[in-house]
VEXDREN-2710 file (C-alpha; in Angstrom, 1 decimal):
% VEXDREN-2710
k/r/px/py/pz
1/MET/24.5/69.7/-58.3
2/LYS/24.9/66.2/-57.8
3/LYS/27.7/66.8/-54.8
4/LEU/25.2/69.1/-53.2
5/LEU/22.4/66.2/-53.8
6/ILE/25.0/63.6/-52.0
7/LEU/25.3/66.3/-49.5
8/LEU/21.8/66.6/-48.5
9/SER/21.2/63.0/-48.6
10/PHE/24.3/62.2/-46.3
11/ILE/22.7/65.0/-43.8
12/SER/19.2/63.4/-44.3
13/VAL/20.5/59.9/-43.2
14/LEU/22.5/61.1/-40.0
15/MET/19.5/63.2/-39.0
16/SER/17.4/60.0/-39.4
17/CYS/19.9/57.8/-37.2
18/SER/19.7/60.5/-34.6
19/ASP/16.1/60.4/-34.3
20/GLU/16.3/56.6/-34.1
21/ASP/18.9/56.6/-31.7
22/GLU/16.9/58.4/-29.4
23/SER/16.3/57.5/-26.2
24/GLY/12.3/56.3/-24.9
25/ASN/13.5/55.8/-21.4
26/ALA/11.7/57.9/-18.7
27/GLU/13.5/56.5/-15.5
28/ILE/14.0/58.0/-12.4
29/ILE/17.5/55.7/-11.8
30/ASP/18.2/56.9/-8.1
31/MET/17.0/59.1/-5.3
32/SER/18.6/60.4/-2.2
33/ILE/17.4/63.2/-0.1
34/THR/19.7/65.7/1.1
35/ALA/18.2/67.9/3.9
36/MET/14.9/67.7/5.5
37/SER/12.5/70.3/6.9
38/SER/12.6/69.1/10.8
39/SER/15.0/67.1/12.4
40/ASP/12.7/64.8/13.8
41/LEU/12.1/62.9/10.6
42/LEU/14.1/59.5/10.3
43/LEU/14.7/58.5/7.2
44/GLU/15.2/54.5/6.7
45/ASP/15.2/54.0/3.0
46/ILE/14.1/55.1/-0.4
47/SER/12.6/52.4/-2.6
48/ILE/12.3/52.6/-6.5
49/GLU/9.5/50.6/-8.0
50/SER/9.8/51.3/-11.7
51/GLU/7.6/48.7/-13.1
52/ASN/4.6/50.3/-10.8
53/SER/6.3/54.4/-11.8
54/LYS/6.4/54.3/-7.8
55/ILE/9.0/56.1/-5.6
56/LEU/8.3/55.2/-1.6
57/ILE/10.0/57.2/0.9
58/PHE/10.3/55.4/4.3
59/LEU/10.1/57.3/7.4
60/ASN/10.8/55.9/10.6
61/ASN/8.0/58.0/12.1
62/ASP/4.2/58.1/12.7
63/LEU/3.1/61.1/10.9
64/ARG/-0.3/61.5/12.0
65/ASP/0.5/64.5/14.3
66/HIS/3.8/65.5/12.5
67/ALA/3.8/69.3/11.7
68/PHE/3.2/69.8/7.8
69/PRO/4.5/70.7/5.3
70/ILE/7.2/68.3/5.4
71/SER/9.7/69.4/3.0
72/LEU/12.5/67.0/1.3
73/THR/15.3/68.6/-0.7
74/THR/16.6/65.8/-3.2
75/ASP/19.3/65.0/-5.7
76/VAL/17.9/62.8/-8.9
77/LYS/19.5/60.8/-11.3
78/LEU/16.9/60.3/-14.6
79/SER/18.0/58.0/-17.4
80/SER/19.9/59.2/-20.4
81/GLY/18.3/62.3/-22.1
82/ALA/15.4/62.6/-20.1
83/LYS/14.6/66.0/-18.2
84/THR/11.6/67.1/-16.0
85/SER/10.7/70.4/-14.2
86/SER/8.7/68.7/-11.2
87/PHE/11.1/69.3/-8.4
88/LEU/11.2/72.9/-7.8
89/ASN/14.8/73.7/-6.8
90/SER/15.3/69.9/-6.2
91/GLU/12.5/70.3/-3.6
92/ILE/9.5/68.0/-3.1
93/SER/7.2/68.9/-0.4
94/PHE/3.9/66.9/1.4
95/ASN/1.2/69.1/3.1
96/GLU/-0.1/65.9/4.6
97/ALA/1.2/62.1/5.1
98/ASP/-1.2/60.8/2.6
99/GLN/-0.3/63.1/0.2
100/VAL/0.9/61.2/-2.9
101/ILE/3.2/63.7/-5.0
102/SER/3.4/63.2/-9.1
103/VAL/6.4/64.0/-11.2
104/ASP/6.3/63.6/-14.7
105/VAL/9.8/62.6/-16.9
106/GLU/10.3/63.1/-20.5
107/ALA/12.2/60.8/-22.7
108/GLU/14.8/61.8/-24.9
109/ASP/12.5/61.2/-27.2
110/GLY/9.4/63.0/-26.0
111/THR/7.7/60.0/-24.4
112/LEU/6.2/61.0/-21.2
113/LYS/5.9/58.7/-17.7
114/THR/4.2/59.8/-15.0
115/TRP/5.5/59.1/-11.5
116/SER/4.2/58.7/-7.9
117/ILE/5.9/59.5/-4.8
118/PHE/4.7/58.2/-1.3
119/LEU/5.8/58.7/1.9
120/ILE/5.8/55.9/3.4
121/HIS/5.8/55.9/7.5
122/HIS/4.6/53.6/10.9
123/GLN/0.8/54.3/9.6
124/ILE/-0.8/52.8/6.6
125/GLN/-2.4/55.3/4.0
126/ASN/-5.9/56.4/4.3
127/SER/-6.4/53.8/7.3
128/SER/-9.3/56.0/8.7
129/PHE/-11.0/55.6/5.5
130/GLU/-11.8/58.9/4.9
131/ASP/-10.7/58.9/1.2
132/TRP/-13.0/58.2/-1.8
133/TYR/-13.1/58.3/-5.5
134/THR/-15.6/58.3/-8.5
135/ASN/-14.7/55.0/-10.6
136/VAL/-16.6/53.6/-13.7
137/GLY/-17.6/49.9/-13.5
138/MET/-17.7/47.4/-16.4
139/ASN/-21.3/48.3/-16.6
140/GLY/-20.7/51.8/-17.6
141/VAL/-22.2/52.9/-14.5
142/ASP/-20.0/55.4/-11.9
143/TYR/-19.3/53.6/-8.2
144/THR/-17.7/54.8/-5.6
145/GLU/-14.2/53.7/-4.7
146/ILE/-11.9/53.8/-2.0
147/GLY/-9.0/56.4/-2.0
148/ASN/-8.0/59.7/-3.9
149/SER/-7.2/57.9/-7.2
150/ALA/-6.3/54.4/-8.4
151/VAL/-3.2/55.4/-8.9
152/GLU/-3.1/56.8/-5.3
153/SER/-4.6/54.3/-3.5
154/ILE/-2.9/51.2/-1.6
155/TRP/-6.3/49.6/-0.9
156/ALA/-8.6/48.1/-3.2
157/THR/-12.1/46.2/-3.4
158/ALA/-13.9/43.7/-5.7
159/ASN/-16.1/46.4/-6.9
160/MET/-14.6/46.2/-10.1
161/GLY/-15.2/42.2/-10.8
162/THR/-18.8/42.9/-9.9
163/SER/-19.8/46.2/-11.3
164/MET/-21.1/44.4/-14.3
165/TYR/-24.1/43.3/-12.7
166/SER/-24.2/46.3/-10.4
167/VAL/-23.4/44.6/-7.0
168/TYR/-20.8/46.5/-4.6
169/GLY/-19.4/44.9/-1.7
170/THR/-17.8/47.3/-0.1
171/LYS/-19.0/51.3/0.0
172/PRO/-18.5/54.0/2.2
173/LEU/-21.2/54.9/4.8
174/ILE/-21.7/58.1/7.2
175/VAL/-23.5/57.9/10.2
176/ASP/-23.8/60.7/12.5
177/SER/-21.1/62.4/10.7
178/GLU/-18.8/59.3/11.3
179/LYS/-17.5/57.2/8.0
180/TYR/-17.1/53.9/7.8
181/VAL/-16.6/51.5/5.3
182/LYS/-19.9/49.2/5.0
183/ILE/-18.7/45.3/4.0
184/GLU/-21.3/42.8/2.7
185/THR/-22.4/39.6/1.2
186/PHE/-24.8/39.6/-1.4
187/LYS/-26.6/36.7/-2.9
188/SER/-28.5/37.5/-5.9
189/SER/-30.3/36.2/-9.0
190/SER/-28.7/38.6/-11.0
191/ILE/-25.1/37.4/-10.5
192/PRO/-24.1/33.8/-11.7
193/ILE/-21.9/33.1/-8.2
194/PRO/-23.3/31.4/-5.2
195/ILE/-22.3/34.4/-3.0
196/ALA/-20.3/37.8/-3.5
197/ALA/-18.3/38.7/-0.3
198/GLY/-17.4/42.0/0.4
199/THR/-13.6/42.7/0.7
200/LEU/-11.0/45.3/1.4
201/PHE/-7.5/44.7/1.1
202/ILE/-4.2/46.2/0.8
203/GLY/-3.0/45.5/-3.0
204/ARG/-4.9/45.5/-6.4
205/PHE/-8.1/44.1/-7.8
206/ASP/-6.6/42.0/-11.0
207/LEU/-9.3/42.2/-13.4
208/ALA/-7.6/40.0/-16.0
209/GLY/-7.1/37.4/-13.6
210/ALA/-10.7/37.8/-12.6
211/ILE/-11.7/37.7/-15.9
212/SER/-9.2/34.6/-16.8
213/ASN/-10.3/32.5/-13.1
214/PRO/-14.1/33.5/-12.7
215/THR/-14.5/30.9/-10.1
216/ASN/-11.2/31.1/-8.1
217/PRO/-11.5/34.8/-6.3
218/LYS/-7.7/34.3/-5.6
219/LYS/-6.9/35.0/-8.8
220/ALA/-8.6/38.5/-8.9
221/THR/-6.4/39.8/-5.6
222/LYS/-2.5/40.9/-5.6
223/PHE/-2.1/41.3/-1.9
224/GLY/0.5/43.6/-0.3
225/SER/2.5/46.7/-0.6
226/SER/5.8/47.6/0.5
227/PHE/6.4/48.1/4.2
228/ILE/9.7/47.3/6.2
229/PHE/8.1/48.4/9.9
230/SER/7.9/45.8/12.6
231/PRO/4.4/46.5/14.7
232/LYS/3.7/44.8/17.5
233/SER/-0.3/44.8/16.9
234/PHE/-3.2/46.3/15.3
235/LYS/-6.1/48.3/16.9
236/VAL/-9.3/48.1/15.0
237/LYS/-13.1/49.7/15.6
238/TYR/-15.5/47.3/13.8
239/ASN/-19.3/45.6/14.1
240/TYR/-20.2/42.6/12.5
241/GLN/-23.8/41.6/11.4
242/ALA/-24.1/38.1/10.3
243/GLY/-26.7/37.3/7.8
244/ASP/-29.5/34.8/8.6
245/THR/-28.7/31.9/6.2
246/LEU/-25.3/30.7/5.8
247/ILE/-24.8/28.5/2.5
248/GLN/-21.9/26.5/0.7
249/GLY/-22.1/27.0/-3.1
250/GLU/-20.3/24.9/-5.5
251/PHE/-20.2/25.4/-9.4
252/ASN/-21.3/22.4/-11.8
253/ASN/-18.4/23.3/-13.9
254/PRO/-15.4/24.3/-12.1
255/THR/-14.0/26.4/-14.7
256/ASN/-17.4/27.8/-16.1
257/ILE/-19.0/30.5/-14.2
258/PHE/-22.0/30.4/-16.3
259/GLY/-22.0/26.7/-16.1
260/GLY/-24.5/27.1/-12.9
261/PHE/-24.0/26.3/-9.5
262/THR/-26.0/24.4/-6.4
263/THR/-25.9/25.6/-2.7
264/GLU/-26.3/23.8/0.4
265/ILE/-27.6/25.3/3.8
266/ILE/-25.6/24.8/6.5
267/GLU/-27.2/24.5/9.7
268/GLY/-26.3/25.5/13.2
269/GLU/-23.4/27.4/12.3
270/GLU/-23.0/31.5/11.8
271/ASP/-21.2/32.8/9.3
272/LYS/-17.9/35.1/10.7
273/CYS/-16.0/38.1/9.2
274/ALA/-12.1/38.1/8.4
275/ILE/-9.8/40.6/9.8
276/TYR/-6.0/40.4/9.7
277/ALA/-2.7/42.0/9.2
278/ILE/0.2/39.8/7.2
279/LEU/3.8/41.0/7.3
280/GLU/6.5/39.7/4.9
281/SER/9.7/39.2/3.2
282/ARG/9.5/38.9/0.2
283/THR/12.4/38.2/-3.0
284/GLU/12.5/37.9/-6.6
285/ASP/12.4/33.9/-5.5
286/THR/10.9/33.3/-2.1
287/ASN/7.5/35.0/0.2
288/THR/8.5/34.4/3.8
289/GLU/5.9/35.1/6.2
290/VAL/7.5/37.4/8.9
291/ALA/4.6/37.5/11.0
292/ARG/0.4/37.3/11.6
293/ALA/-2.5/39.0/13.0
294/GLU/-5.5/37.6/13.3
295/LEU/-9.4/38.3/14.4
296/TYR/-12.3/36.1/12.7
297/SER/-15.8/37.5/14.7
298/GLU/-19.2/36.2/14.8
299/THR/-21.9/39.1/15.5
300/THR/-21.2/41.6/17.8
301/SER/-23.3/43.9/19.8
302/ASP/-24.9/47.0/18.2
303/ASN/-21.9/49.3/19.1
304/ILE/-18.9/49.8/17.6
305/ASN/-15.8/47.5/19.3
306/GLU/-12.3/48.5/19.5
307/VAL/-9.7/45.6/20.0
308/ILE/-6.7/45.2/19.6
309/VAL/-4.5/42.1/18.0
310/ASP/-1.3/41.3/18.2
311/PHE/1.2/40.3/15.7
312/ASN/2.8/36.1/15.9
313/TYR/6.7/36.5/14.6
314/THR/7.8/33.7/13.5
315/SER/10.6/34.8/11.7
316/THR/13.3/37.5/12.5
317/LEU/13.5/38.9/8.8
318/GLN/12.5/42.4/8.4
319/PRO/9.7/43.0/6.5
320/THR/9.4/44.4/3.0
321/HIS/5.3/43.9/2.5
322/ILE/2.2/44.2/4.4
323/SER/-0.8/42.9/3.6
324/VAL/-4.2/43.6/5.3
325/VAL/-7.6/41.7/4.6
326/PHE/-11.4/42.7/5.7
327/SER/-14.1/40.3/4.5
328/SER/-17.6/40.1/5.5
329/SER/-17.5/36.3/4.8
330/ILE/-14.6/34.2/6.0
331/ASP/-14.6/31.7/3.7
332/GLY/-16.1/33.9/0.8
333/ASP/-13.6/32.9/-1.6
334/LEU/-14.7/29.8/-1.4
335/TRP/-18.2/30.4/-2.6
336/LYS/-19.6/29.8/1.4
337/GLY/-21.3/32.6/3.3
338/ALA/-24.6/34.6/4.3
339/ALA/-26.5/37.2/2.3
340/GLY/-26.8/40.4/4.5
341/SER/-23.3/39.7/6.6
342/THR/-22.1/43.0/7.6
343/LEU/-18.8/44.1/8.6
344/LEU/-18.5/48.1/9.5
345/ILE/-15.1/49.3/9.8
346/GLU/-14.1/52.8/11.0
347/GLU/-10.4/52.8/11.6
348/PHE/-7.5/51.0/11.7
349/GLU/-3.7/51.6/13.3
350/LEU/-0.7/49.7/13.8
351/LEU/0.7/49.9/17.4
352/TYR/4.4/49.7/18.3
353/ASP/6.7/49.1/21.4
354/LEU/7.7/52.7/22.7
END
Protein backbone atom coordinates (compact mmCIF):
# COMPACT_ATOMS: atom_id res chain seq x y z
CA MET A 1 0.00 0.00 0.00
CA LYS A 2 2.84 2.34 0.90
CA LYS A 3 4.53 1.65 -2.45
CA LEU A 4 1.23 2.38 -4.27
CA LEU A 5 0.90 5.74 -2.52
CA ILE A 6 4.46 6.65 -3.40
CA LEU A 7 3.84 5.68 -7.05
CA LEU A 8 0.63 7.73 -7.22
CA SER A 9 2.38 10.69 -5.66
CA PHE A 10 5.21 10.41 -8.19
CA ILE A 11 2.74 10.29 -11.09
CA SER A 12 0.93 13.34 -9.68
CA VAL A 13 4.20 15.27 -9.50
CA LEU A 14 5.02 14.32 -13.08
CA MET A 15 1.60 15.46 -14.30
CA SER A 16 1.93 18.72 -12.39
CA CYS A 17 5.35 19.37 -13.90
CA SER A 18 3.96 18.58 -17.35
CA ASP A 19 1.15 21.15 -16.90
CA GLU A 20 3.62 23.77 -15.71
CA ASP A 21 5.84 23.15 -18.71
CA GLU A 22 3.04 23.72 -21.23
CA SER A 23 3.77 26.80 -23.28
CA GLY A 24 1.46 29.82 -23.34
CA ASN A 25 2.91 31.04 -26.64
CA ALA A 26 0.40 31.32 -29.49
CA GLU A 27 2.77 32.90 -31.98
CA ILE A 28 3.02 32.77 -35.73
CA ILE A 29 6.79 32.54 -36.03
CA ASP A 30 7.07 32.55 -39.81
CA MET A 31 4.90 32.63 -42.90
CA SER A 32 5.76 32.10 -46.53
CA ILE A 33 3.54 32.04 -49.61
CA THR A 34 4.07 29.11 -51.95
CA ALA A 35 1.37 29.92 -54.53
CA MET A 36 -0.99 32.73 -55.52
CA SER A 37 -4.23 32.61 -57.50
CA SER A 38 -3.01 35.16 -60.05
CA SER A 39 0.30 35.44 -61.86
CA ASP A 40 -0.16 39.25 -61.90
CA LEU A 41 0.37 39.48 -58.16
CA LEU A 42 3.85 40.58 -57.11
CA LEU A 43 4.80 39.49 -53.62
CA GLU A 44 7.22 42.00 -52.14
CA ASP A 45 7.53 41.06 -48.48
CA ILE A 46 5.79 39.56 -45.44
CA SER A 47 6.05 41.27 -42.06
CA ILE A 48 5.01 39.65 -38.77
CA GLU A 49 4.23 42.14 -35.98
CA SER A 50 3.83 39.98 -32.89
CA GLU A 51 3.26 42.91 -30.53
CA ASN A 52 0.28 44.02 -32.64
CA SER A 53 -0.83 40.47 -33.58
CA LYS A 54 -0.62 41.45 -37.25
CA ILE A 55 0.73 39.87 -40.41
CA LEU A 56 1.26 42.23 -43.33
CA ILE A 57 1.48 40.78 -46.84
CA PHE A 58 3.01 43.40 -49.15
CA LEU A 59 1.93 43.13 -52.79
CA ASN A 60 3.53 45.46 -55.33
CA ASN A 61 0.19 46.04 -57.04
CA ASP A 62 -2.75 48.40 -57.06
CA LEU A 63 -5.57 46.05 -56.08
CA ARG A 64 -8.50 48.42 -56.65
CA ASP A 65 -9.26 46.99 -60.08
CA HIS A 66 -7.88 43.51 -59.49
CA ALA A 67 -10.13 40.48 -59.85
CA PHE A 68 -11.18 38.94 -56.54
CA PRO A 69 -11.11 36.64 -54.68
CA ILE A 70 -7.36 36.42 -54.23
CA SER A 71 -6.20 33.09 -52.80
CA LEU A 72 -2.79 32.54 -51.25
CA THR A 73 -1.29 29.17 -50.37
CA THR A 74 0.77 29.53 -47.22
CA ASP A 75 3.39 27.69 -45.24
CA VAL A 76 3.06 28.72 -41.59
CA LYS A 77 5.36 27.99 -38.65
CA LEU A 78 3.84 28.26 -35.17
CA SER A 79 5.46 28.43 -31.75
CA SER A 80 6.17 25.09 -30.10
CA GLY A 81 2.98 23.23 -29.17
CA ALA A 82 0.66 25.82 -30.76
CA LYS A 83 -2.04 24.89 -33.27
CA THR A 84 -4.60 26.53 -35.54
CA SER A 85 -7.52 25.43 -37.69
CA SER A 86 -7.88 28.83 -39.37
CA PHE A 87 -5.98 27.83 -42.51
CA LEU A 88 -8.07 25.51 -44.67
CA ASN A 89 -5.66 23.37 -46.67
CA SER A 90 -2.98 26.00 -45.92
CA GLU A 91 -4.97 28.54 -47.97
CA ILE A 92 -6.30 31.99 -47.15
CA SER A 93 -8.64 33.89 -49.44
CA PHE A 94 -9.41 37.63 -49.64
CA ASN A 95 -12.70 38.78 -51.19
CA GLU A 96 -11.60 42.43 -51.45
CA ALA A 97 -8.45 44.48 -51.02
CA ASP A 98 -9.46 45.92 -47.65
CA GLN A 99 -10.57 42.64 -46.10
CA VAL A 100 -8.73 41.58 -42.94
CA ILE A 101 -8.46 37.85 -42.25
CA SER A 102 -8.63 36.78 -38.58
CA VAL A 103 -6.61 33.75 -37.54
CA ASP A 104 -6.94 32.10 -34.11
CA VAL A 105 -3.85 30.36 -32.73
CA GLU A 106 -4.14 28.19 -29.63
CA ALA A 107 -1.12 27.75 -27.39
CA GLU A 108 -0.17 24.46 -25.80
CA ASP A 109 -1.77 25.54 -22.52
CA GLY A 110 -5.01 26.61 -24.23
CA THR A 111 -4.23 30.34 -24.46
CA LEU A 112 -5.84 31.86 -27.56
CA LYS A 113 -4.39 34.69 -29.64
CA THR A 114 -6.19 36.24 -32.60
CA TRP A 115 -4.00 37.42 -35.45
CA SER A 116 -5.07 39.80 -38.23
CA ILE A 117 -3.74 39.35 -41.77
CA PHE A 118 -3.68 42.43 -44.03
CA LEU A 119 -2.98 42.90 -47.72
CA ILE A 120 -0.77 45.97 -48.04
CA HIS A 121 -0.64 47.28 -51.60
CA HIS A 122 -0.18 50.61 -53.41
CA GLN A 123 -3.27 52.19 -51.85
CA ILE A 124 -4.12 52.83 -48.21
CA GLN A 125 -6.91 50.70 -46.81
CA ASN A 126 -10.31 52.41 -46.74
CA SER A 127 -8.88 55.49 -48.47
CA SER A 128 -12.30 56.24 -49.95
CA PHE A 129 -13.55 56.39 -46.33
CA GLU A 130 -16.61 54.23 -46.94
CA ASP A 131 -16.26 52.00 -43.88
CA TRP A 132 -17.32 53.07 -40.37
CA TYR A 133 -18.27 51.19 -37.23
CA THR A 134 -19.99 51.89 -33.92
CA ASN A 135 -17.69 52.48 -30.95
CA VAL A 136 -18.46 53.29 -27.30
CA GLY A 137 -17.04 56.54 -25.93
CA MET A 138 -15.75 57.34 -22.46
CA ASN A 139 -19.20 58.76 -21.69
CA GLY A 140 -20.74 55.33 -22.35
CA VAL A 141 -22.52 56.59 -25.50
CA ASP A 142 -22.15 55.07 -28.98
CA TYR A 143 -20.45 57.11 -31.67
CA THR A 144 -19.27 56.43 -35.23
CA GLU A 145 -15.60 55.68 -35.85
CA ILE A 146 -13.59 55.15 -39.04
CA GLY A 147 -13.00 51.58 -40.27
CA ASN A 148 -14.66 48.18 -39.94
CA SER A 149 -13.47 47.70 -36.35
CA ALA A 150 -10.84 48.98 -33.95
CA VAL A 151 -8.61 46.02 -34.78
CA GLU A 152 -8.92 46.23 -38.55
CA SER A 153 -8.75 49.99 -39.15
CA ILE A 154 -5.41 51.67 -39.83
CA TRP A 155 -7.13 55.07 -39.57
CA ALA A 156 -7.82 56.81 -36.27
CA THR A 157 -9.39 59.98 -34.87
CA ALA A 158 -9.35 61.88 -31.58
CA ASN A 159 -13.05 61.15 -31.01
CA MET A 160 -12.39 58.83 -28.09
CA GLY A 161 -10.47 61.56 -26.27
CA THR A 162 -13.26 64.12 -26.62
CA SER A 163 -16.13 61.65 -26.22
CA MET A 164 -16.29 62.34 -22.48
CA TYR A 165 -17.60 65.79 -23.45
CA SER A 166 -19.86 64.42 -26.23
CA VAL A 167 -17.71 66.18 -28.82
CA TYR A 168 -16.82 64.27 -32.00
CA GLY A 169 -14.64 66.20 -34.41
CA THR A 170 -14.58 63.54 -37.13
CA LYS A 171 -17.74 62.02 -38.57
CA PRO A 172 -19.08 60.46 -41.78
CA LEU A 173 -21.31 62.73 -43.85
CA ILE A 174 -23.56 61.65 -46.72
CA VAL A 175 -24.54 64.27 -49.30
CA ASP A 176 -26.48 63.26 -52.43
CA SER A 177 -25.45 59.59 -51.92
CA GLU A 178 -21.76 60.57 -51.69
CA LYS A 179 -19.96 59.76 -48.43
CA TYR A 180 -17.45 62.22 -47.00
CA VAL A 181 -15.39 62.59 -43.87
CA LYS A 182 -16.42 65.73 -42.01
CA ILE A 183 -13.61 67.07 -39.81
CA GLU A 184 -14.56 70.06 -37.67
CA THR A 185 -13.05 72.35 -35.04
CA PHE A 186 -15.11 72.91 -31.88
CA LYS A 187 -15.13 75.50 -29.12
CA SER A 188 -17.59 74.78 -26.35
CA SER A 189 -18.16 75.73 -22.74
CA SER A 190 -18.66 72.01 -22.04
CA ILE A 191 -15.01 71.17 -22.68
CA PRO A 192 -12.11 72.43 -20.54
CA ILE A 193 -9.84 73.17 -23.51
CA PRO A 194 -9.57 76.31 -25.67
CA ILE A 195 -10.28 74.55 -28.97
CA ALA A 196 -10.81 70.98 -30.19
CA ALA A 197 -9.61 70.49 -33.75
CA GLY A 198 -10.95 67.44 -35.57
CA THR A 199 -8.42 65.08 -37.04
CA LEU A 200 -8.10 61.91 -39.09
CA PHE A 201 -4.79 60.10 -39.35
CA ILE A 202 -3.08 56.80 -40.06
CA GLY A 203 -2.07 55.26 -36.77
CA ARG A 204 -3.87 54.95 -33.46
CA PHE A 205 -5.22 57.21 -30.74
CA ASP A 206 -3.38 56.54 -27.46
CA LEU A 207 -5.96 57.08 -24.73
CA ALA A 208 -3.40 56.46 -21.98
CA GLY A 209 -1.16 59.12 -23.50
CA ALA A 210 -4.07 61.54 -23.69
CA ILE A 211 -4.97 61.00 -20.05
CA SER A 212 -1.34 61.34 -18.88
CA ASN A 213 -0.70 64.44 -21.01
CA PRO A 214 -4.08 66.20 -21.40
CA THR A 215 -2.59 69.54 -22.46
CA ASN A 216 -0.33 68.01 -25.14
CA PRO A 217 -2.38 66.42 -27.96
CA LYS A 218 0.74 65.03 -29.66
CA LYS A 219 1.15 62.57 -26.79
CA ALA A 220 -2.20 61.01 -27.72
CA THR A 221 -1.32 60.22 -31.32
CA LYS A 222 0.79 57.33 -32.58
CA PHE A 223 1.31 58.11 -36.24
CA GLY A 224 2.05 55.70 -39.05
CA SER A 225 1.54 52.21 -40.41
CA SER A 226 3.87 49.80 -42.18
CA PHE A 227 4.33 50.65 -45.86
CA ILE A 228 7.26 49.92 -48.20
CA PHE A 229 6.26 51.58 -51.48
CA SER A 230 7.40 54.93 -52.93
CA PRO A 231 4.54 56.98 -54.44
CA LYS A 232 5.36 60.12 -56.43
CA SER A 233 2.34 62.13 -55.21
CA PHE A 234 -1.08 61.94 -53.64
CA LYS A 235 -4.46 63.03 -54.99
CA VAL A 236 -7.17 64.22 -52.65
CA LYS A 237 -10.73 65.49 -53.06
CA TYR A 238 -11.59 68.04 -50.39
CA ASN A 239 -13.43 71.21 -49.42
CA TYR A 240 -12.49 73.59 -46.63
CA GLN A 241 -14.41 76.39 -44.93
CA ALA A 242 -12.56 78.31 -42.21
CA GLY A 243 -14.41 79.41 -39.08
CA ASP A 244 -15.14 83.08 -38.45
CA THR A 245 -12.79 83.86 -35.57
CA LEU A 246 -9.27 82.51 -35.18
CA ILE A 247 -8.15 82.22 -31.57
CA GLN A 248 -5.01 81.21 -29.69
CA GLY A 249 -5.56 79.42 -26.40
CA GLU A 250 -3.18 79.10 -23.49
CA PHE A 251 -3.57 77.05 -20.31
CA ASN A 252 -3.11 78.79 -16.98
CA ASN A 253 -1.30 75.67 -15.83
CA PRO A 254 0.50 73.90 -18.70
CA THR A 255 0.11 70.51 -17.01
CA ASN A 256 -3.46 70.80 -15.73
CA ILE A 257 -6.38 70.66 -18.13
CA PHE A 258 -8.77 71.78 -15.38
CA GLY A 259 -6.71 74.81 -14.31
CA GLY A 260 -8.47 77.16 -16.72
CA PHE A 261 -7.23 78.90 -19.86
CA THR A 262 -7.21 82.21 -21.69
CA THR A 263 -7.88 82.91 -25.36
CA GLU A 264 -6.66 85.65 -27.66
CA ILE A 265 -8.38 86.61 -30.92
CA ILE A 266 -5.97 86.61 -33.86
CA GLU A 267 -6.93 89.51 -36.11
CA GLY A 268 -6.34 89.52 -39.86
CA GLU A 269 -5.54 85.81 -40.11
CA GLU A 270 -7.66 82.91 -41.32
CA ASP A 271 -7.60 79.35 -40.08
CA LYS A 272 -6.16 76.71 -42.43
CA CYS A 273 -6.61 72.98 -42.78
CA ALA A 274 -3.70 70.56 -42.87
CA ILE A 275 -3.41 67.62 -45.28
CA TYR A 276 -0.06 65.89 -45.45
CA ALA A 277 1.66 62.54 -45.91
CA ILE A 278 5.07 61.44 -44.64
CA LEU A 279 7.14 58.42 -45.65
CA GLU A 280 9.66 57.23 -43.07
CA SER A 281 12.34 54.59 -42.67
CA ARG A 282 12.10 53.33 -39.09
CA THR A 283 14.51 51.14 -37.17
CA GLU A 284 14.66 50.28 -33.48
CA ASP A 285 16.93 53.26 -32.90
CA THR A 286 16.08 55.90 -35.52
CA ASN A 287 13.29 57.37 -37.62
CA THR A 288 14.44 58.93 -40.88
CA GLU A 289 12.05 60.97 -42.99
CA VAL A 290 12.22 59.77 -46.58
CA ALA A 291 9.64 62.02 -48.25
CA ARG A 292 6.87 64.48 -47.49
CA ALA A 293 3.87 65.88 -49.38
CA GLU A 294 1.94 68.80 -47.84
CA LEU A 295 -1.20 70.82 -48.49
CA TYR A 296 -2.28 73.67 -46.21
CA SER A 297 -5.43 75.32 -47.49
CA GLU A 298 -7.53 78.34 -46.60
CA THR A 299 -11.24 78.54 -47.50
CA THR A 300 -12.02 77.00 -50.88
CA SER A 301 -14.99 77.37 -53.19
CA ASP A 302 -18.19 75.55 -52.27
CA ASN A 303 -17.30 72.70 -54.63
CA ILE A 304 -15.19 69.66 -53.91
CA ASN A 305 -11.66 70.36 -55.14
CA GLU A 306 -9.35 67.70 -56.58
CA VAL A 307 -5.65 68.41 -56.19
CA ILE A 308 -2.41 66.49 -56.70
CA VAL A 309 0.46 67.07 -54.26
CA ASP A 310 3.96 65.77 -55.02
CA PHE A 311 6.22 64.04 -52.53
CA ASN A 312 9.56 65.72 -51.92
CA TYR A 313 12.10 62.94 -51.41
CA THR A 314 15.02 63.81 -49.16
CA SER A 315 16.43 60.31 -48.61
CA THR A 316 17.20 57.28 -50.76
CA LEU A 317 16.19 54.87 -48.00
CA GLN A 318 13.27 52.55 -48.67
CA PRO A 319 10.20 53.55 -46.68
CA THR A 320 9.01 51.28 -43.90
CA HIS A 321 6.06 53.42 -42.72
CA ILE A 322 3.57 55.97 -44.00
CA SER A 323 1.65 58.62 -42.07
CA VAL A 324 -1.28 60.57 -43.52
CA VAL A 325 -2.86 63.37 -41.49
CA PHE A 326 -5.95 65.54 -41.96
CA SER A 327 -6.88 68.34 -39.54
CA SER A 328 -9.50 71.07 -39.64
CA SER A 329 -7.07 73.52 -37.97
CA ILE A 330 -3.40 73.47 -38.94
CA ASP A 331 -2.26 74.46 -35.43
CA GLY A 332 -5.01 72.74 -33.49
CA ASP A 333 -2.42 70.77 -31.51
CA LEU A 334 -1.09 74.15 -30.31
CA TRP A 335 -4.63 75.20 -29.25
CA LYS A 336 -4.99 77.58 -32.17
CA GLY A 337 -7.99 77.42 -34.48
CA ALA A 338 -11.42 78.75 -35.36
CA ALA A 339 -14.63 77.20 -34.16
CA GLY A 340 -16.63 75.97 -37.13
CA SER A 341 -13.63 75.35 -39.39
CA THR A 342 -14.74 72.37 -41.47
CA LEU A 343 -12.76 70.08 -43.75
CA LEU A 344 -14.60 67.62 -46.02
CA ILE A 345 -12.61 64.74 -47.50
CA GLU A 346 -14.03 62.48 -50.17
CA GLU A 347 -11.11 60.38 -51.33
CA PHE A 348 -7.35 59.98 -50.91
CA GLU A 349 -5.21 58.24 -53.54
CA LEU A 350 -1.49 57.57 -53.88
CA LEU A 351 -0.04 58.03 -57.39
CA TYR A 352 2.99 56.24 -58.81
CA ASP A 353 5.28 56.50 -61.80
CA LEU A 354 4.12 54.21 -64.58
